[in-house]
C-alpha positions as CSV (number, residue, x, y, z in Angstrom):
1,A,66.1,24.7,31.9
2,A,64.7,20.3,32.0
3,W,61.0,21.4,31.3
4,M,62.2,23.7,28.2
5,I,63.9,20.5,26.8
6,Q,61.5,18.1,27.6
7,M,59.1,20.6,25.3
8,A,61.4,21.5,22.6
9,Q,62.0,17.8,22.2
10,V,58.5,16.9,21.5
11,A,56.0,19.6,22.2
12,S,56.4,22.3,19.4
13,K,58.3,23.2,16.2
14,F,60.7,25.9,18.0
15,T,61.3,26.4,21.6
16,L,62.4,29.9,22.6
17,F,64.1,30.8,25.5
18,T,66.3,33.5,28.1
19,H,69.7,32.7,28.9
20,H,72.8,34.5,30.6
21,A,75.5,32.1,29.4
22,K,78.7,34.0,28.1
23,T,79.4,31.5,25.2
24,F,77.7,28.9,23.5
25,P,79.8,25.8,25.3
26,N,78.9,27.7,28.2
27,L,75.7,27.3,27.6
28,I,75.4,23.8,26.2
29,T,77.3,22.9,29.7
30,A,74.4,24.7,32.1
31,L,71.6,23.2,30.2
32,R,73.1,19.9,30.7
33,N,74.6,20.4,34.0
34,S,70.6,21.4,35.2
35,L,69.7,18.4,33.6
36,L,71.7,16.1,35.8
37,K,71.2,18.3,38.8
38,I,67.5,17.2,38.8
39,G,68.3,13.6,38.0
40,M,66.8,13.5,34.8
41,F,69.8,12.0,33.9
42,N,73.1,10.4,36.0
43,S,75.2,10.3,32.5
44,E,77.0,13.7,31.8
45,N,77.0,12.0,27.4
46,V,73.4,11.3,27.5
47,A,72.5,15.1,28.9
48,E,74.7,17.1,26.4
49,V,73.2,14.6,23.1
50,Q,69.9,15.6,24.7
51,V,70.8,19.1,24.4
52,V,72.5,19.3,21.5
53,Q,69.7,17.9,19.7
54,V,67.5,20.6,20.7
55,I,69.4,23.6,20.2
56,N,69.5,24.3,16.9
57,F,70.9,28.4,16.8
58,D,71.6,30.8,19.9
59,I,71.5,34.4,19.3
60,H,72.9,35.8,21.8
61,L,72.1,39.6,23.1
62,V,74.0,41.9,24.4
63,R,74.4,45.7,25.9
64,G,76.9,48.0,25.0
65,T,78.1,50.5,26.9
66,D,75.7,53.1,25.5
67,G,73.0,50.9,27.0
68,T,71.8,49.6,23.6
69,R,71.1,46.2,22.9
70,Y,71.8,44.3,20.0
71,I,72.6,41.1,18.8
72,E,76.1,40.3,19.3
73,R,76.1,36.8,16.9
74,I,74.0,34.0,15.6
75,T,75.4,30.7,16.5
76,E,74.6,27.1,15.6
77,C,74.7,24.2,17.4
78,I,75.9,21.0,15.3
79,P,75.0,18.0,16.8
80,L,78.4,16.0,15.8
81,E,76.7,12.4,14.4
82,K,78.8,9.1,16.0
83,E,78.5,6.3,13.4
84,F,80.2,3.0,13.7
85,T,81.6,1.6,10.8
86,Y,83.1,-1.4,12.1
87,N,84.2,-4.6,9.7
88,N,83.5,-8.2,9.2
89,N,86.4,-8.6,7.7
90,Y,88.0,-11.0,10.0
91,R,85.8,-13.4,9.0
92,K,87.1,-13.7,5.5
93,V,90.7,-14.2,6.1
94,K,91.8,-17.4,7.6
95,N,95.9,-16.3,8.5
96,M,95.3,-15.6,12.5
97,D,97.4,-12.4,12.1
98,Q,95.1,-10.9,9.6
99,K,92.5,-11.7,11.9
100,M,94.0,-10.0,14.8
101,D,94.8,-6.8,12.4
102,E,91.4,-6.7,11.5
103,F,90.1,-6.8,15.2
104,M,92.1,-4.5,15.6
105,D,91.2,-2.0,13.5
106,N,87.8,-2.4,14.9
107,A,89.2,-1.9,18.3
108,V,90.4,1.4,17.3
109,E,87.5,2.2,15.7
110,Y,85.9,1.5,19.1
111,F,87.8,3.6,21.2
112,Q,87.7,6.5,19.1
113,H,84.3,6.8,19.1
114,M,84.3,6.3,22.8
115,T,86.8,8.7,23.5
116,Q,85.1,11.7,22.0
117,T,84.7,14.7,23.7
118,S,82.2,16.6,22.5
119,N,79.1,15.7,21.4
120,Y,78.7,19.0,19.0
121,T,80.4,21.4,17.0
122,Y,79.4,24.9,16.9
123,R,80.0,27.9,14.3
124,N,79.0,31.5,14.2
125,I,76.3,32.4,11.3
126,V,76.4,35.7,12.2
127,E,78.3,38.5,14.1
128,F,78.4,41.9,14.8
129,V,81.7,43.6,13.6
130,D,82.9,47.2,14.3
131,G,79.1,48.5,13.7
132,A,77.5,46.2,11.1
133,Y,76.4,42.4,11.2
134,V,78.5,40.5,9.2
135,F,77.8,36.9,7.6
136,K,80.4,35.0,8.7
137,N,79.6,30.5,8.3
138,P,76.6,29.3,6.4
139,I,74.1,27.7,7.9
140,S,74.3,23.5,7.5
141,E,72.4,22.3,4.9
142,A,70.3,19.9,7.9
143,N,69.0,23.2,9.1
144,I,68.5,25.0,6.0
145,K,66.6,21.6,4.8
146,A,64.3,21.3,8.4
147,M,63.8,25.7,8.1
148,R,62.7,25.0,4.6
149,E,60.0,21.9,5.5
150,N,58.4,24.7,7.3
151,M,58.2,27.5,4.9
152,S,55.3,28.4,2.3
153,P,56.6,27.7,-1.5
154,E,57.4,31.5,-1.8
155,D,59.2,32.0,1.3
156,V,61.4,29.3,0.0
157,R,62.4,31.1,-3.0
158,T,63.3,34.2,-1.0
159,F,65.2,32.4,1.4
160,D,66.9,30.5,-1.4
161,D,67.8,33.9,-2.4
162,F,68.3,35.0,0.7
163,I,71.1,31.8,1.4
164,D,72.5,32.2,-2.1
165,T,73.9,36.0,-1.6
166,A,74.4,36.3,2.2
167,W,77.6,34.1,2.4
168,R,79.6,34.8,-1.2
């Protein structure tokens, strides 16, 4: 798992691997824990950030009761950006109570970010429902942009046509 994360960060345009996690959060947790176990990281948060930066999509296969294998779902991982938007308004006010209010607003912002419990969100793009594939949620703009950058102009047109019709 650690080798896969490292290769996905620097060595190729995409990385393909198999796993046995039953849910998407289980996949992220298992990969994060693998990084921690080998001592690559000592912070769960930092290890998880590294994992979610390289897992764009999870294609989850299952075996039906008749033995056939099929794609149960395609899930997109969406990293959550932690942007701190502190203000410097305390410098503009003269009244100590107003300065304290401005400081407290920054403190609240800081603690909201420090207590954010997840580094990602996820959503199913496609699901197998009642014997057919159903488009559930559109692909994020960030992943669409990254995908387009690796396509020929003809493939971009075909892809855009697909995007325009799949999630209507």
